[in-house]
DRENTIDREN-64888 format. One record per residue (C-alpha): y, x, z; residue in three letters. Coordinates in pm, whole numbers, plus 50000, padded with zeros to 5 digits. Layout:
# DRENTIDREN-64888
YXZala;...
# end
This chain:
# DRENTIDREN-64888
786445612253480unk;786245576153602unk;786475552453306unk;788205518553291unk;787315493153012unk;790055469252904unk;789425438752681unk;792595424852521unk;791885389852395unk;793925364752193unk;793495343151895unk;792735365351598unk;791845397951769unk;789715414552036unk;790865449552126unk;788695471652342unk;790115502352515unk;788155526752737unk;789765556152909unk;790885571253240unk;792705599553402unk;792105634453261unk;794025657853493unk;797635646853484unk;797185627153156unk;795965591553097unk;793535594852806unk;792045568952576unk;788485580252492unk;787305550852282unk;789205521352124unk;788195495951860unk;789785464051719unk;787535434751630unk;788515401851448unk;788295370051642unk;788615339151424unk;788905314751721unk;789315319152093unk;786345300152241unk;783085307852416unk;780845310652105unk;783095333251898unk;783805355652198unk;780135358252287unk;779345369751934unk;782135395551944unk;781085409152284unk;777475413252175unk;778605435151884unk;780035460752129unk;777495488752196unk;776695501252546unk;777915535852440unk;781355521352391unk;781515511052756unk;779785541652896unk;781205552453236unk;782875518453321unk;781295497353594unk;783055465553476unk;785805453153246unk;789415442353296unk;790565413953080unk;794085408952932unk;794345372852803unk;797025361852562unk;796975324352576unk;799905300752513unk;798875279252813unk;799725306753055unk;802905300253259unk;805215325053415unk;808025315253661unk;810245328553932unk;810815309754265unk;813625314754517unk;812455303154864unk;814255301655203unk;813015325055475unk;809415316155554unk;806055331155629unk;803625345555366unk;801165316355399unk;803875289455347unk;805275308755047unk;801805310254883unk;801285272354945unk;804645265154774unk;803765286954473unk;800335270654429unk;801945236054433unk;804555247154184unk;801815261953962unk;799815229953962unk;802905210453869unk;803795232753573unk;800235231353451unk;799945193653493unk;796915200153718unk;795695175453976unk;795605201754253unk;795925238954324unk;792155242254285unk;792445236453909unk;794655266953844unk;794375304653876unk;797555319354034unk;798825354354099unk;802145359854279unk;804095388154432unk;807385394054602unk;810155405854368unk;812905410554626unk;814785396154923unk;818315383454870unk;821135372255097unk;820135350855389unk;816675364655396unk;815605342855094unk;812515354054896unk;812295357354522unk;808715354854400unk;807325360954045unk;804225341853960unk;801635337353682unk;799455306253645unk;796555298853408unk;794565266353405unk;791045273053532unk;789635252653239unk;791025278352996unk;789225307853159unk;785875293053251unk;784415291852890unk;785555327952835unk;784095338253168unk;780795322753069unk;780835344252749unk;781235376252956unk;778405365553192unk;776135357852893unk;776855392852758unk;775935409153090unk;779575421553158unk;781205420453501unk;784895410553494unk;786765430453763unk;790275416353693unk;792085390553481unk;795755394853378unk;798115377853135unk;799345396052826unk;802975390852937unk;802365405653284unk;801055438253136unk;803925440552885unk;806535435653158unk;805125467053341unk;806725488353065unk;810185478153183unk;809915493053530unk;812125523053435unk;814925501953299unk;816385491753644unk;816875456553785unk;818905442553490unk;817145415953279unk;815115433053001unk;813145418752718unk;810005432152558unk;808805424252205unk;805215431852100unk;803305421451786unk;799565416351753unk;797305395351530unk;800185381151331unk;802065368451645unk;805035382551832unk;805815378152199unk;809295379052340unk;809005384952715unk;812075381652940unk;811515402053256unk;813055402453601unk;812325438253707unk;808715443853590unk;807775406753616unk;807835382253329unk;809825349953386unk;810105334753040unk;808135338752719unk;808615328152361unk;805925332552095unk;806445330651720unk;804465339151402unk;805115371851221unk;804385375550851unk;804045406550634unk;803275430150914unk;799495430150903unk;799475417151264unk;800455450351406unk;803485461551213unk;801515489051041unk;802535475850693unk;805855464150560unk;807725475150869unk;811035465750713unk;809865429750666unk;808835426851022unk;812095441051137unk;813995415850922unk;812025386551064unk;812655398551419unk;816315400951344unk;816185363651238unk;814185352451544unk;816195370451809unk;819435349451776unk;817285317651797unk;815545331952106unk;818845339452275unk;820105304052204unk;816845290752357unk;817455312052669unk;820945297252705unk;819615261952679unk;816965268452947unk;819455285153184unk;817905319753173unk;819795352753192unk;820445370752863unk;818965405752847unk;821155434352724unk;818245457452659unk;815265451252427unk;812115472352442unk;810005474052121unk;806295475452181unk;803805500052030unk;802835475551756unk;806155458551708unk;807735477751419unk;807455511951264unk;810755509951067unk;813025539651158unk;816195519251147unk;814865489851347unk;816885497151665unk;820135498251464unk;819295466151276unk;818415446751592unk;821375457851799unk;824265434251829unk;826965419852048unk;824435407052297unk;821745433552264unk;823495465652365unk;820405487352364unk;817215485852159unk;814605511452266unk;811155520652150unk;808385519752416unk;806685553052479unk;802925551152519unk;801815561452870unk;798435572852734unk;797075599452496unk;794705586852227unk;791705607952121unk;791505616251752unk;789825589651540unk;790395560851789unk;792485530251736unk;795845529951911unk;796025504152191unk;798915480052224unk;801565483352495unk;799815458452727unk;796495476852725unk;798095510952746unk;800245501453042unk;797415485253230unk;795125515353166unk;797815538253309unk;798165516353622unk;794435514153678unk;793835551253627unk;796815558953854unk;795295538554138unk;797915511054128unk;796025478754040unk;797775446353959unk;797275413154137unk;794435396253945unk;794275359753856unk;790695359553985unk;791765368354337unk;793285343454595unk;797065344954572unk;798875364354847unk;802355376154923unk;803045408155112unk;806335404955298unk;808225435455411unk;809285439955772unk;812665425855853unk;815355449455976unk;814955436656333unk;811195441056339unk;811575475456164unk;814015486256430unk;811625474656702unk;808785493156539unk;810835525456513unk;811945521556877unk;808335517356988unk;807215547956797unk;810095568056939unk;809305556857291unk;805615565357239unk;806415599857113unk;808855606057397unk;806275594957660unk;803625617057505unk;805895647257516unk;806955638857865unk;803405635757983unk;802585670357848unk;805625686258015unk;804885668258340unk;801245680058338unk;802275716158288unk;804915713958555unk;802505697758801unk;800055725758762unk;802765751258827unk;804085733559133unk;800825724259295unk;801065751959560unk;804665742859641unk;803725706959702unk;801155717659953unk;803705738760140unk;806185709460154unk;803455686760286unk;802815710660573unk;806535713060661unk;806705674260656unk;803905671560914unk;805655696361139unk;808975678061122unk;807385644061201unk;805755658461508unk;809025670561666unk;811495644161543unk;812715623261836unk;815775607861684unk;816085570161720unk;815365549561406unk;818205534761204unk;818635497161239unk;816905479060955unk;818175449960760unk;816005418860822unk;813345413460569unk;814485377360512unk;817935387960393unk;816465413860155unk;814115388460005unk;816885362359966unk;819065387159787unk;816405397659541unk;815465361659468unk;819065352759414unk;819615381359166unk;816495370858972unk;817545334358968unk;821035343558837unk;819535364958557unk;817495334758438unk;820305309358409unk;820065291858079unk;822795269157922unk;820375240457849unk;822955212757805unk;825025234957572unk;821875243057379unk;821175206157310unk;824735200857189unk;824765232156965unk;821405224356802unk;822585188956735unk;825775202756574unk;823785226056352unk;821705197356195unk;823065181655878unk;822725145755772unk;819635153355575unk;817835167955881unk;816315150156182unk;815475170156492unk;812535153356660unk;811795177456943unk;813305206757130unk;811015225757357unk;812535251157604unk;811915270157928unk;813485298758117unk;811305326557980unk;809145310157709unk;810015306857337unk;812245278057220unk;810895254956945unk;812865231656722unk;810685205856546unk;811925180856286unk;811905166655936unk;814255171655645unk;814585149655335unk;816705156255022unk;817385142254683unk;815195170354548unk;812805196454678unk;815415223354625unk;818035204554824unk;815585198655113unk;814655235255127unk;818295245255105unk;819085222355406unk;816315239555611unk;817695273555523unk;821285263355618unk;820005248855945unk;818115280656031unk;821155302355950unk;823415281156175unk;820865283556461unk;820845321056436unk;824665320956478unk;824355305256828unk;825365334657044unk;822865330357329unk;819655325957117unk;818075343156826unk;815635330156557unk;812615345056393unk;808905350556434unk;807595315256447unk;808635294856137unk;806475268455973unk;807455246155677unk;805015220755536unk;805145192155290unk;804945156755425unk;802045138555249unk;803085113354986unk;806775122755027unk;807665147654756unk;811095157554874unk;810315157055247unk;809315186755462unk;808345190555825unk;809545222255990unk;809135241556312unk;811565269456395unk;811135294156681unk;813935309456887unk;814175332257198unk;816885336057459unk;819075366357399unk;818925391157684unk;821845387857925unk;
# end
C-alpha cells in the first residue's frame, strides 16, 4: 500500500496522519497529535524532530495543510479570455489582497469553478504570502523532510461539501481551541471567519454541549457579517469531525436561515489505537489515495479551460470524419482487390474502342472562357463587405472603448486592437466583454480563438485588448 503523510499545522497543534488506499477503503495507519506553542521555524523544527522515522515509513514525502489567518480565499468573475490572461489577473488580485509588491511575493493556487452566461469564467483562488511559508519550509528542510504539496486548511475542508450540490454550503471545524467557518462555492472556499472556542478541549471531545452553545451564539453574528460583505447565505451547514459531539447539536443550530445541519462523515477508516484526524486531513488523504491531487500552492498557478461548444463540435466532426475515412479506406481496399481482374478487362476493351473510333470530336469551349468563368466564381465567393465592417465595428464600441486598429484581408483572420478605460477595473472588463459580445452578433463574422487582454502599465483601470475574428462562410 502506497502511504501518504499529511502534516496539519496551525497555532497550538501539529497533527500527523499517515495512510493510504487498502483495497476499496482509505485507511489511516498512524496518527498523532503534538502540541505547538507557537507557529514559527524554531518551534516547528523541534516538533518535527520528535517524529520518528517509523511514523513516516512508506511515505516518500509529506503534504502540508497550513491553517494561517493570513491566507486569503476569493472568487473572481472574468470576461471570456485565455488561460494565461486569467492567471495573470488572479496573480495581480492575489498580490493586491495580500498587500504585496508583486506577484512574486505570494503563493497562488487557482482553478476554474464554472462558466456562466456570455462565456464568463468564475475562478476560485487561494493566496498565501511567501514570507509566511518560507520559515516553515526551512524547518522541514532542516528536518530532512521533502514537502510534496502545500494546501490551506480551508481548501481541504471545502472538499467535504462536494456532495451537497452547487448551492452555497458552510463548513465548521474546531481544532486547537479555534473554530473555522468556511463559506464554500461548490467545493471551493470563498470566505472564512475564525473565532475562539472555549470549553471544548480544542477538539470538541469534552463539554460538547458548551461548544454547541457557543457555536449557536457565533452563527448569527457570522451570518450578519456575510450580509455586510455581500456574500451569499448558506442554507446548509456541515459539522466537521472535531466540531461537536453533542447529539442534539443539529437541532440546536438549525433555524430560519440554516435549513439543514449535517454531520460530516469521515472518508477514511482509522486503525485501532490511532488518533482520529480532522476533516481537512481525512479529506485530503482520501483525495491523494484516490489519485485526485489538489492544486498546490508550491506549483505555478494554472487554469484549465474546457473546450467551448464550437470547438467541441469541430473536434467531434473531425473525429467522425476520420472514422468515416478509415472505414471507407478499408472497404475500398477490399473492393479494389475483388475488382482488379475486371479493371484489366475494361482497359483492354478501351484500347480496342480507341483503335476503331473514327467519329469526329465534339467542339470544345475555348480555354480562355473556361478560365474566366472559374476566376469569376472564385472572385464572387471572396467578396467581403469591408465598408460595412468598419461601420459595424465602430457601432459596437462604447464610449469607454477606443478602437486603434482593424486588420482585415479576404481570407486571413480579422484583428481588432484597442484600449478600454473605466471608472474601475470591473467596469473596464465589463466594457470589453460587452464589445466582444456585440462583435459576435455581426452576421458575417464570428469571434473567438485569438483574444488577448493586458493591463496598461501605470494605468490601473485601463486595459489593452486584441480580439480575433473570421469571415463566416458564404
